[in-house]
HTML snippet that shows the backbone in 3Dmol.js (N, CA, C, O; Angstrom):
<script src="https://3Dmol.org/build/3Dmol-min.js"></script>
<div id="view" style="width:600px;height:400px;position:relative"></div>
<script>
const pdb = `
ATOM      1  N   MET A   1      96.745 113.730 109.966  1.00  0.00           N
ATOM      2  CA  MET A   1      97.339 112.675 110.751  1.00  0.00           C
ATOM      3  C   MET A   1      98.711 113.108 111.250  1.00  0.00           C
ATOM      4  O   MET A   1      99.684 113.087 110.497  1.00  0.00           O
ATOM      5  N   ASN A   2      98.784 113.485 112.473  1.00  0.00           N
ATOM      6  CA  ASN A   2     100.048 113.865 113.103  1.00  0.00           C
ATOM      7  C   ASN A   2     100.827 114.899 112.310  1.00  0.00           C
ATOM      8  O   ASN A   2     102.058 114.887 112.325  1.00  0.00           O
ATOM      9  N   GLY A   3     100.138 115.785 111.623  1.00  0.00           N
ATOM     10  CA  GLY A   3     100.801 116.850 110.901  1.00  0.00           C
ATOM     11  C   GLY A   3     101.471 116.428 109.612  1.00  0.00           C
ATOM     12  O   GLY A   3     102.237 117.204 109.039  1.00  0.00           O
ATOM     13  N   THR A   4     101.208 115.226 109.139  1.00  0.00           N
ATOM     14  CA  THR A   4     101.824 114.782 107.893  1.00  0.00           C
ATOM     15  C   THR A   4     100.962 115.194 106.716  1.00  0.00           C
ATOM     16  O   THR A   4      99.757 115.410 106.847  1.00  0.00           O
ATOM     17  N   ASN A   5     101.589 115.297 105.593  1.00  0.00           N
ATOM     18  CA  ASN A   5     100.886 115.659 104.373  1.00  0.00           C
ATOM     19  C   ASN A   5     100.057 114.476 103.902  1.00  0.00           C
ATOM     20  O   ASN A   5     100.557 113.354 103.818  1.00  0.00           O
ATOM     21  N   CYS A   6      98.811 114.722 103.600  1.00  0.00           N
ATOM     22  CA  CYS A   6      97.901 113.663 103.170  1.00  0.00           C
ATOM     23  C   CYS A   6      98.389 113.004 101.888  1.00  0.00           C
ATOM     24  O   CYS A   6      98.203 111.800 101.710  1.00  0.00           O
ATOM     25  N   ASN A   7      99.008 113.766 100.993  1.00  0.00           N
ATOM     26  CA  ASN A   7      99.489 113.208  99.733  1.00  0.00           C
ATOM     27  C   ASN A   7     100.590 112.179  99.949  1.00  0.00           C
ATOM     28  O   ASN A   7     100.725 111.250  99.153  1.00  0.00           O
ATOM     29  N   ASP A   8     101.384 112.327 101.016  1.00  0.00           N
ATOM     30  CA  ASP A   8     102.432 111.352 101.299  1.00  0.00           C
ATOM     31  C   ASP A   8     101.841 109.995 101.643  1.00  0.00           C
ATOM     32  O   ASP A   8     102.421 108.959 101.317  1.00  0.00           O
ATOM     33  N   ASN A   9     100.680 109.999 102.304  1.00  0.00           N
ATOM     34  CA  ASN A   9     100.047 108.742 102.685  1.00  0.00           C
ATOM     35  C   ASN A   9      99.486 108.009 101.481  1.00  0.00           C
ATOM     36  O   ASN A   9      99.328 106.790 101.527  1.00  0.00           O
ATOM     37  N   GLU A  10      99.186 108.710 100.419  1.00  0.00           N
ATOM     38  CA  GLU A  10      98.588 108.101  99.242  1.00  0.00           C
ATOM     39  C   GLU A  10      99.614 107.824  98.151  1.00  0.00           C
ATOM     40  O   GLU A  10      99.241 107.431  97.046  1.00  0.00           O
ATOM     41  N   ARG A  11     100.883 108.019  98.433  1.00  0.00           N
ATOM     42  CA  ARG A  11     101.915 107.778  97.437  1.00  0.00           C
ATOM     43  C   ARG A  11     101.890 106.311  97.027  1.00  0.00           C
ATOM     44  O   ARG A  11     101.848 105.419  97.874  1.00  0.00           O
ATOM     45  N   GLY A  12     101.914 106.077  95.741  1.00  0.00           N
ATOM     46  CA  GLY A  12     101.930 104.722  95.251  1.00  0.00           C
ATOM     47  C   GLY A  12     100.563 104.145  94.959  1.00  0.00           C
ATOM     48  O   GLY A  12     100.464 103.024  94.459  1.00  0.00           O
ATOM     49  N   LEU A  13      99.515 104.875  95.255  1.00  0.00           N
ATOM     50  CA  LEU A  13      98.176 104.378  94.966  1.00  0.00           C
ATOM     51  C   LEU A  13      97.754 104.776  93.563  1.00  0.00           C
ATOM     52  O   LEU A  13      98.088 105.857  93.077  1.00  0.00           O
ATOM     53  N   LEU A  14      97.014 103.882  92.922  1.00  0.00           N
ATOM     54  CA  LEU A  14      96.451 104.212  91.613  1.00  0.00           C
ATOM     55  C   LEU A  14      95.225 105.096  91.817  1.00  0.00           C
ATOM     56  O   LEU A  14      94.452 104.868  92.748  1.00  0.00           O
ATOM     57  N   PRO A  15      95.034 106.093  90.967  1.00  0.00           N
ATOM     58  CA  PRO A  15      93.829 106.925  91.082  1.00  0.00           C
ATOM     59  C   PRO A  15      92.565 106.096  90.827  1.00  0.00           C
ATOM     60  O   PRO A  15      92.550 105.213  89.969  1.00  0.00           O
ATOM     61  N   TYR A  16      91.518 106.393  91.580  1.00  0.00           N
ATOM     62  CA  TYR A  16      90.273 105.647  91.459  1.00  0.00           C
ATOM     63  C   TYR A  16      89.713 105.658  90.039  1.00  0.00           C
ATOM     64  O   TYR A  16      89.254 104.615  89.573  1.00  0.00           O
ATOM     65  N   PRO A  17      89.731 106.802  89.322  1.00  0.00           N
ATOM     66  CA  PRO A  17      89.208 106.782  87.948  1.00  0.00           C
ATOM     67  C   PRO A  17      89.960 105.810  87.035  1.00  0.00           C
ATOM     68  O   PRO A  17      89.363 105.226  86.130  1.00  0.00           O
ATOM     69  N   VAL A  18      91.248 105.636  87.261  1.00  0.00           N
ATOM     70  CA  VAL A  18      92.029 104.681  86.463  1.00  0.00           C
ATOM     71  C   VAL A  18      91.578 103.260  86.779  1.00  0.00           C
ATOM     72  O   VAL A  18      91.401 102.447  85.871  1.00  0.00           O
ATOM     73  N   ILE A  19      91.394 102.958  88.056  1.00  0.00           N
ATOM     74  CA  ILE A  19      90.933 101.629  88.454  1.00  0.00           C
ATOM     75  C   ILE A  19      89.554 101.354  87.861  1.00  0.00           C
ATOM     76  O   ILE A  19      89.308 100.272  87.328  1.00  0.00           O
ATOM     77  N   LEU A  20      88.672 102.316  87.954  1.00  0.00           N
ATOM     78  CA  LEU A  20      87.319 102.155  87.437  1.00  0.00           C
ATOM     79  C   LEU A  20      87.334 101.913  85.935  1.00  0.00           C
ATOM     80  O   LEU A  20      86.626 101.038  85.436  1.00  0.00           O
ATOM     81  N   ALA A  21      88.141 102.688  85.211  1.00  0.00           N
ATOM     82  CA  ALA A  21      88.227 102.513  83.760  1.00  0.00           C
ATOM     83  C   ALA A  21      88.826 101.155  83.410  1.00  0.00           C
ATOM     84  O   ALA A  21      88.389 100.516  82.453  1.00  0.00           O
ATOM     85  N   ALA A  22      89.814 100.711  84.168  1.00  0.00           N
ATOM     86  CA  ALA A  22      90.441  99.408  83.897  1.00  0.00           C
ATOM     87  C   ALA A  22      89.458  98.270  84.133  1.00  0.00           C
ATOM     88  O   ALA A  22      89.468  97.285  83.394  1.00  0.00           O
ATOM     89  N   THR A  23      88.609  98.388  85.150  1.00  0.00           N
ATOM     90  CA  THR A  23      87.630  97.334  85.408  1.00  0.00           C
ATOM     91  C   THR A  23      86.588  97.249  84.303  1.00  0.00           C
ATOM     92  O   THR A  23      85.945  96.216  84.118  1.00  0.00           O
ATOM     93  N   LYS A  24      86.428  98.340  83.575  1.00  0.00           N
ATOM     94  CA  LYS A  24      85.477  98.352  82.449  1.00  0.00           C
ATOM     95  C   LYS A  24      86.142  97.960  81.135  1.00  0.00           C
ATOM     96  O   LYS A  24      85.488  97.933  80.093  1.00  0.00           O
ATOM     97  N   GLY A  25      87.438  97.655  81.177  1.00  0.00           N
ATOM     98  CA  GLY A  25      88.129  97.156  79.994  1.00  0.00           C
ATOM     99  C   GLY A  25      88.847  98.198  79.169  1.00  0.00           C
ATOM    100  O   GLY A  25      89.231  97.907  78.036  1.00  0.00           O
ATOM    101  N   ASP A  26      89.045  99.396  79.680  1.00  0.00           N
ATOM    102  CA  ASP A  26      89.774 100.437  78.946  1.00  0.00           C
ATOM    103  C   ASP A  26      91.244 100.022  78.821  1.00  0.00           C
ATOM    104  O   ASP A  26      91.925  99.865  79.834  1.00  0.00           O
ATOM    105  N   PRO A  27      91.745  99.841  77.578  1.00  0.00           N
ATOM    106  CA  PRO A  27      93.124  99.360  77.413  1.00  0.00           C
ATOM    107  C   PRO A  27      94.185 100.320  77.950  1.00  0.00           C
ATOM    108  O   PRO A  27      95.211  99.876  78.466  1.00  0.00           O
ATOM    109  N   ASP A  28      93.955 101.621  77.838  1.00  0.00           N
ATOM    110  CA  ASP A  28      94.932 102.591  78.359  1.00  0.00           C
ATOM    111  C   ASP A  28      95.010 102.526  79.887  1.00  0.00           C
ATOM    112  O   ASP A  28      96.098 102.589  80.459  1.00  0.00           O
ATOM    113  N   ALA A  29      93.866 102.401  80.535  1.00  0.00           N
ATOM    114  CA  ALA A  29      93.848 102.293  81.991  1.00  0.00           C
ATOM    115  C   ALA A  29      94.483 100.978  82.435  1.00  0.00           C
ATOM    116  O   ALA A  29      95.207 100.939  83.430  1.00  0.00           O
ATOM    117  N   MET A  30      94.212  99.907  81.701  1.00  0.00           N
ATOM    118  CA  MET A  30      94.810  98.612  82.043  1.00  0.00           C
ATOM    119  C   MET A  30      96.334  98.676  81.911  1.00  0.00           C
ATOM    120  O   MET A  30      97.060  98.080  82.706  1.00  0.00           O
ATOM    121  N   LYS A  31      96.807  99.400  80.904  1.00  0.00           N
ATOM    122  CA  LYS A  31      98.249  99.562  80.717  1.00  0.00           C
ATOM    123  C   LYS A  31      98.864 100.294  81.908  1.00  0.00           C
ATOM    124  O   LYS A  31      99.957  99.943  82.352  1.00  0.00           O
ATOM    125  N   ILE A  32      98.175 101.302  82.425  1.00  0.00           N
ATOM    126  CA  ILE A  32      98.654 102.051  83.587  1.00  0.00           C
ATOM    127  C   ILE A  32      98.716 101.136  84.812  1.00  0.00           C
ATOM    128  O   ILE A  32      99.676 101.189  85.581  1.00  0.00           O
ATOM    129  N   VAL A  33      97.698 100.303  84.991  1.00  0.00           N
ATOM    130  CA  VAL A  33      97.670  99.374  86.136  1.00  0.00           C
ATOM    131  C   VAL A  33      98.827  98.386  86.039  1.00  0.00           C
ATOM    132  O   VAL A  33      99.527  98.149  87.024  1.00  0.00           O
ATOM    133  N   VAL A  34      99.030  97.807  84.852  1.00  0.00           N
ATOM    134  CA  VAL A  34     100.115  96.837  84.673  1.00  0.00           C
ATOM    135  C   VAL A  34     101.466  97.505  84.886  1.00  0.00           C
ATOM    136  O   VAL A  34     102.350  96.916  85.509  1.00  0.00           O
ATOM    137  N   GLN A  35     101.645  98.724  84.380  1.00  0.00           N
ATOM    138  CA  GLN A  35     102.906  99.438  84.577  1.00  0.00           C
ATOM    139  C   GLN A  35     103.136  99.745  86.049  1.00  0.00           C
ATOM    140  O   GLN A  35     104.274  99.727  86.519  1.00  0.00           O
ATOM    141  N   HIS A  36     102.055 100.028  86.784  1.00  0.00           N
ATOM    142  CA  HIS A  36     102.164 100.325  88.201  1.00  0.00           C
ATOM    143  C   HIS A  36     102.745  99.134  88.969  1.00  0.00           C
ATOM    144  O   HIS A  36     103.545  99.312  89.887  1.00  0.00           O
ATOM    145  N   TYR A  37     102.342  97.935  88.590  1.00  0.00           N
ATOM    146  CA  TYR A  37     102.787  96.727  89.282  1.00  0.00           C
ATOM    147  C   TYR A  37     103.958  96.026  88.597  1.00  0.00           C
ATOM    148  O   TYR A  37     104.339  94.930  89.008  1.00  0.00           O
ATOM    149  N   GLN A  38     104.530  96.629  87.569  1.00  0.00           N
ATOM    150  CA  GLN A  38     105.586  95.998  86.782  1.00  0.00           C
ATOM    151  C   GLN A  38     106.798  95.591  87.618  1.00  0.00           C
ATOM    152  O   GLN A  38     107.310  94.483  87.456  1.00  0.00           O
ATOM    153  N   SER A  39     107.261  96.459  88.501  1.00  0.00           N
ATOM    154  CA  SER A  39     108.447  96.119  89.295  1.00  0.00           C
ATOM    155  C   SER A  39     108.146  95.013  90.296  1.00  0.00           C
ATOM    156  O   SER A  39     109.006  94.169  90.554  1.00  0.00           O
ATOM    157  N   TYR A  40     106.952  94.998  90.863  1.00  0.00           N
ATOM    158  CA  TYR A  40     106.576  93.936  91.793  1.00  0.00           C
ATOM    159  C   TYR A  40     106.473  92.600  91.065  1.00  0.00           C
ATOM    160  O   TYR A  40     106.916  91.573  91.580  1.00  0.00           O
ATOM    161  N   ILE A  41     105.889  92.613  89.867  1.00  0.00           N
ATOM    162  CA  ILE A  41     105.790  91.399  89.061  1.00  0.00           C
ATOM    163  C   ILE A  41     107.183  90.898  88.702  1.00  0.00           C
ATOM    164  O   ILE A  41     107.438  89.694  88.742  1.00  0.00           O
ATOM    165  N   ALA A  42     108.085  91.807  88.353  1.00  0.00           N
ATOM    166  CA  ALA A  42     109.463  91.410  88.030  1.00  0.00           C
ATOM    167  C   ALA A  42     110.138  90.788  89.249  1.00  0.00           C
ATOM    168  O   ALA A  42     110.863  89.801  89.126  1.00  0.00           O
ATOM    169  N   HIS A  43     109.901  91.363  90.417  1.00  0.00           N
ATOM    170  CA  HIS A  43     110.474  90.812  91.644  1.00  0.00           C
ATOM    171  C   HIS A  43     109.961  89.395  91.899  1.00  0.00           C
ATOM    172  O   HIS A  43     110.732  88.505  92.258  1.00  0.00           O
ATOM    173  N   LEU A  44     108.664  89.192  91.711  1.00  0.00           N
ATOM    174  CA  LEU A  44     108.086  87.862  91.907  1.00  0.00           C
ATOM    175  C   LEU A  44     108.563  86.865  90.859  1.00  0.00           C
ATOM    176  O   LEU A  44     108.547  85.657  91.099  1.00  0.00           O
ATOM    177  N   SER A  45     108.985  87.358  89.702  1.00  0.00           N
ATOM    178  CA  SER A  45     109.397  86.496  88.594  1.00  0.00           C
ATOM    179  C   SER A  45     110.874  86.128  88.626  1.00  0.00           C
ATOM    180  O   SER A  45     111.334  85.379  87.763  1.00  0.00           O
ATOM    181  N   MET A  46     111.623  86.631  89.589  1.00  0.00           N
ATOM    182  CA  MET A  46     113.054  86.334  89.664  1.00  0.00           C
ATOM    183  C   MET A  46     113.276  84.871  90.018  1.00  0.00           C
ATOM    184  O   MET A  46     112.711  84.349  90.979  1.00  0.00           O
ATOM    185  N   ARG A  47     114.108  84.231  89.221  1.00  0.00           N
ATOM    186  CA  ARG A  47     114.439  82.826  89.427  1.00  0.00           C
ATOM    187  C   ARG A  47     115.927  82.605  89.223  1.00  0.00           C
ATOM    188  O   ARG A  47     116.598  83.378  88.539  1.00  0.00           O
ATOM    189  N   LYS A  48     116.421  81.559  89.815  1.00  0.00           N
ATOM    190  CA  LYS A  48     117.801  81.159  89.586  1.00  0.00           C
ATOM    191  C   LYS A  48     117.827  80.404  88.255  1.00  0.00           C
ATOM    192  O   LYS A  48     117.178  79.368  88.118  1.00  0.00           O
ATOM    193  N   LEU A  49     118.563  80.911  87.291  1.00  0.00           N
ATOM    194  CA  LEU A  49     118.613  80.336  85.951  1.00  0.00           C
ATOM    195  C   LEU A  49     120.028  79.873  85.626  1.00  0.00           C
ATOM    196  O   LEU A  49     120.988  80.259  86.292  1.00  0.00           O
ATOM    197  N   ARG A  50     120.142  79.050  84.604  1.00  0.00           N
ATOM    198  CA  ARG A  50     121.454  78.584  84.124  1.00  0.00           C
ATOM    199  C   ARG A  50     121.576  78.909  82.640  1.00  0.00           C
ATOM    200  O   ARG A  50     120.621  78.765  81.877  1.00  0.00           O
ATOM    201  N   ASP A  51     122.772  79.350  82.244  1.00  0.00           N
ATOM    202  CA  ASP A  51     123.013  79.609  80.827  1.00  0.00           C
ATOM    203  C   ASP A  51     123.562  78.349  80.163  1.00  0.00           C
ATOM    204  O   ASP A  51     123.646  77.289  80.784  1.00  0.00           O
ATOM    205  N   GLU A  52     123.935  78.485  78.883  1.00  0.00           N
ATOM    206  CA  GLU A  52     124.404  77.334  78.109  1.00  0.00           C
ATOM    207  C   GLU A  52     125.671  76.711  78.704  1.00  0.00           C
ATOM    208  O   GLU A  52     125.896  75.509  78.568  1.00  0.00           O
ATOM    209  N   SER A  53     126.483  77.518  79.354  1.00  0.00           N
ATOM    210  CA  SER A  53     127.738  77.041  79.941  1.00  0.00           C
ATOM    211  C   SER A  53     127.559  76.434  81.321  1.00  0.00           C
ATOM    212  O   SER A  53     128.519  75.936  81.908  1.00  0.00           O
ATOM    213  N   GLY A  54     126.357  76.470  81.838  1.00  0.00           N
ATOM    214  CA  GLY A  54     126.102  75.924  83.163  1.00  0.00           C
ATOM    215  C   GLY A  54     126.280  76.925  84.282  1.00  0.00           C
ATOM    216  O   GLY A  54     126.190  76.561  85.455  1.00  0.00           O
ATOM    217  N   ASN A  55     126.533  78.185  83.946  1.00  0.00           N
ATOM    218  CA  ASN A  55     126.675  79.227  84.966  1.00  0.00           C
ATOM    219  C   ASN A  55     125.296  79.571  85.539  1.00  0.00           C
ATOM    220  O   ASN A  55     124.306  79.648  84.811  1.00  0.00           O
ATOM    221  N   THR A  56     125.255  79.773  86.837  1.00  0.00           N
ATOM    222  CA  THR A  56     124.015  80.116  87.509  1.00  0.00           C
ATOM    223  C   THR A  56     123.937  81.628  87.711  1.00  0.00           C
ATOM    224  O   THR A  56     124.918  82.266  88.092  1.00  0.00           O
ATOM    225  N   TYR A  57     122.776  82.180  87.454  1.00  0.00           N
ATOM    226  CA  TYR A  57     122.544  83.608  87.666  1.00  0.00           C
ATOM    227  C   TYR A  57     121.064  83.830  87.964  1.00  0.00           C
ATOM    228  O   TYR A  57     120.232  82.961  87.704  1.00  0.00           O
ATOM    229  N   TYR A  58     120.751  84.982  88.503  1.00  0.00           N
ATOM    230  CA  TYR A  58     119.365  85.335  88.762  1.00  0.00           C
ATOM    231  C   TYR A  58     118.850  86.168  87.599  1.00  0.00           C
ATOM    232  O   TYR A  58     119.517  87.091  87.130  1.00  0.00           O
ATOM    233  N   GLY A  59     117.664  85.830  87.149  1.00  0.00           N
ATOM    234  CA  GLY A  59     117.054  86.567  86.057  1.00  0.00           C
ATOM    235  C   GLY A  59     115.544  86.437  86.130  1.00  0.00           C
ATOM    236  O   GLY A  59     115.008  85.686  86.944  1.00  0.00           O
ATOM    237  N   ILE A  60     114.877  87.169  85.280  1.00  0.00           N
ATOM    238  CA  ILE A  60     113.423  87.160  85.244  1.00  0.00           C
ATOM    239  C   ILE A  60     112.955  86.005  84.366  1.00  0.00           C
ATOM    240  O   ILE A  60     113.357  85.888  83.209  1.00  0.00           O
ATOM    241  N   ASP A  61     112.112  85.164  84.926  1.00  0.00           N
ATOM    242  CA  ASP A  61     111.476  84.084  84.183  1.00  0.00           C
ATOM    243  C   ASP A  61     110.339  84.727  83.375  1.00  0.00           C
ATOM    244  O   ASP A  61     109.290  85.061  83.926  1.00  0.00           O
ATOM    245  N   GLU A  62     110.557  84.895  82.075  1.00  0.00           N
ATOM    246  CA  GLU A  62     109.596  85.618  81.237  1.00  0.00           C
ATOM    247  C   GLU A  62     108.240  84.924  81.189  1.00  0.00           C
ATOM    248  O   GLU A  62     107.210  85.596  81.140  1.00  0.00           O
ATOM    249  N   ASP A  63     108.219  83.607  81.202  1.00  0.00           N
ATOM    250  CA  ASP A  63     106.949  82.879  81.188  1.00  0.00           C
ATOM    251  C   ASP A  63     106.149  83.187  82.446  1.00  0.00           C
ATOM    252  O   ASP A  63     104.947  83.447  82.381  1.00  0.00           O
ATOM    253  N   LEU A  64     106.822  83.154  83.583  1.00  0.00           N
ATOM    254  CA  LEU A  64     106.161  83.461  84.848  1.00  0.00           C
ATOM    255  C   LEU A  64     105.707  84.918  84.875  1.00  0.00           C
ATOM    256  O   LEU A  64     104.609  85.213  85.347  1.00  0.00           O
ATOM    257  N   ARG A  65     106.531  85.826  84.377  1.00  0.00           N
ATOM    258  CA  ARG A  65     106.167  87.247  84.345  1.00  0.00           C
ATOM    259  C   ARG A  65     104.899  87.459  83.521  1.00  0.00           C
ATOM    260  O   ARG A  65     104.004  88.196  83.934  1.00  0.00           O
ATOM    261  N   GLU A  66     104.823  86.817  82.362  1.00  0.00           N
ATOM    262  CA  GLU A  66     103.638  86.953  81.510  1.00  0.00           C
ATOM    263  C   GLU A  66     102.400  86.353  82.176  1.00  0.00           C
ATOM    264  O   GLU A  66     101.305  86.905  82.068  1.00  0.00           O
ATOM    265  N   ARG A  67     102.573  85.231  82.861  1.00  0.00           N
ATOM    266  CA  ARG A  67     101.430  84.628  83.554  1.00  0.00           C
ATOM    267  C   ARG A  67     100.939  85.509  84.693  1.00  0.00           C
ATOM    268  O   ARG A  67      99.733  85.628  84.908  1.00  0.00           O
ATOM    269  N   LEU A  68     101.868  86.130  85.429  1.00  0.00           N
ATOM    270  CA  LEU A  68     101.468  87.034  86.510  1.00  0.00           C
ATOM    271  C   LEU A  68     100.759  88.274  85.969  1.00  0.00           C
ATOM    272  O   LEU A  68      99.793  88.748  86.567  1.00  0.00           O
ATOM    273  N   GLN A  69     101.236  88.802  84.834  1.00  0.00           N
ATOM    274  CA  GLN A  69     100.565  89.952  84.213  1.00  0.00           C
ATOM    275  C   GLN A  69      99.154  89.574  83.779  1.00  0.00           C
ATOM    276  O   GLN A  69      98.212  90.338  83.989  1.00  0.00           O
ATOM    277  N   ALA A  70      99.008  88.405  83.178  1.00  0.00           N
ATOM    278  CA  ALA A  70      97.688  87.960  82.733  1.00  0.00           C
ATOM    279  C   ALA A  70      96.746  87.767  83.921  1.00  0.00           C
ATOM    280  O   ALA A  70      95.565  88.106  83.848  1.00  0.00           O
ATOM    281  N   LYS A  71      97.278  87.222  85.009  1.00  0.00           N
ATOM    282  CA  LYS A  71      96.458  87.029  86.201  1.00  0.00           C
ATOM    283  C   LYS A  71      96.026  88.367  86.791  1.00  0.00           C
ATOM    284  O   LYS A  71      94.890  88.506  87.245  1.00  0.00           O
ATOM    285  N   LEU A  72      96.922  89.351  86.789  1.00  0.00           N
ATOM    286  CA  LEU A  72      96.577  90.691  87.260  1.00  0.00           C
ATOM    287  C   LEU A  72      95.462  91.284  86.404  1.00  0.00           C
ATOM    288  O   LEU A  72      94.510  91.857  86.934  1.00  0.00           O
ATOM    289  N   MET A  73      95.576  91.150  85.095  1.00  0.00           N
ATOM    290  CA  MET A  73      94.551  91.711  84.202  1.00  0.00           C
ATOM    291  C   MET A  73      93.203  91.026  84.415  1.00  0.00           C
ATOM    292  O   MET A  73      92.166  91.689  84.418  1.00  0.00           O
ATOM    293  N   ARG A  74      93.211  89.710  84.592  1.00  0.00           N
ATOM    294  CA  ARG A  74      91.954  88.999  84.860  1.00  0.00           C
ATOM    295  C   ARG A  74      91.343  89.469  86.176  1.00  0.00           C
ATOM    296  O   ARG A  74      90.129  89.649  86.273  1.00  0.00           O
ATOM    297  N   ALA A  75      92.186  89.666  87.186  1.00  0.00           N
ATOM    298  CA  ALA A  75      91.694  90.114  88.490  1.00  0.00           C
ATOM    299  C   ALA A  75      91.104  91.518  88.400  1.00  0.00           C
ATOM    300  O   ALA A  75      90.082  91.802  89.025  1.00  0.00           O
ATOM    301  N   VAL A  76      91.736  92.391  87.630  1.00  0.00           N
ATOM    302  CA  VAL A  76      91.221  93.756  87.470  1.00  0.00           C
ATOM    303  C   VAL A  76      89.872  93.725  86.761  1.00  0.00           C
ATOM    304  O   VAL A  76      88.943  94.427  87.159  1.00  0.00           O
ATOM    305  N   LEU A  77      89.762  92.916  85.716  1.00  0.00           N
ATOM    306  CA  LEU A  77      88.506  92.850  84.970  1.00  0.00           C
ATOM    307  C   LEU A  77      87.371  92.243  85.791  1.00  0.00           C
ATOM    308  O   LEU A  77      86.207  92.567  85.557  1.00  0.00           O
ATOM    309  N   SER A  78      87.682  91.379  86.738  1.00  0.00           N
ATOM    310  CA  SER A  78      86.630  90.767  87.561  1.00  0.00           C
ATOM    311  C   SER A  78      86.378  91.545  88.851  1.00  0.00           C
ATOM    312  O   SER A  78      85.502  91.181  89.635  1.00  0.00           O
ATOM    313  N   PHE A  79      87.148  92.622  89.073  1.00  0.00           N
ATOM    314  CA  PHE A  79      86.998  93.428  90.291  1.00  0.00           C
ATOM    315  C   PHE A  79      85.675  94.179  90.248  1.00  0.00           C
ATOM    316  O   PHE A  79      85.358  94.848  89.265  1.00  0.00           O
ATOM    317  N   LYS A  80      84.914  94.060  91.316  1.00  0.00           N
ATOM    318  CA  LYS A  80      83.607  94.738  91.425  1.00  0.00           C
ATOM    319  C   LYS A  80      83.783  96.042  92.184  1.00  0.00           C
ATOM    320  O   LYS A  80      84.296  96.055  93.303  1.00  0.00           O
ATOM    321  N   THR A  81      83.354  97.144  91.566  1.00  0.00           N
ATOM    322  CA  THR A  81      83.439  98.446  92.223  1.00  0.00           C
ATOM    323  C   THR A  81      82.073  98.871  92.704  1.00  0.00           C
ATOM    324  O   THR A  81      81.051  98.472  92.145  1.00  0.00           O
ATOM    325  N   GLU A  82      82.059  99.684  93.747  1.00  0.00           N
ATOM    326  CA  GLU A  82      80.804 100.231  94.248  1.00  0.00           C
ATOM    327  C   GLU A  82      80.398 101.404  93.384  1.00  0.00           C
ATOM    328  O   GLU A  82      81.242 102.184  92.942  1.00  0.00           O
ATOM    329  N   LYS A  83      79.125 101.524  93.149  1.00  0.00           N
ATOM    330  CA  LYS A  83      78.659 102.630  92.306  1.00  0.00           C
ATOM    331  C   LYS A  83      78.035 103.716  93.110  1.00  0.00           C
ATOM    332  O   LYS A  83      77.591 104.720  92.552  1.00  0.00           O
TER     333      LYS A  83
END
`;
const viewer = $3Dmol.createViewer("view");
viewer.addModel(pdb, "pdb");
viewer.setStyle({}, {cartoon: {color: "spectrum"}});
viewer.zoomTo();
viewer.render();
</script>
């Protein structure tokens, strides 16, 4: 493609064997998938929070982060791959 390196176009993609293993319930592969999306999940989990003194700051809502991780894992397990 226009003289670009093919590997540059695939940067950030999970390898197919990892996806396939995760869909079959392999815990190590699932860990790799969750780690791959960890920063995106953290970004989605950012909320405006208040501390005990009433100061406002941005932080990660841990409950939301855990729910997003669980939803990702459920989606991976229900993902249908072509054989």
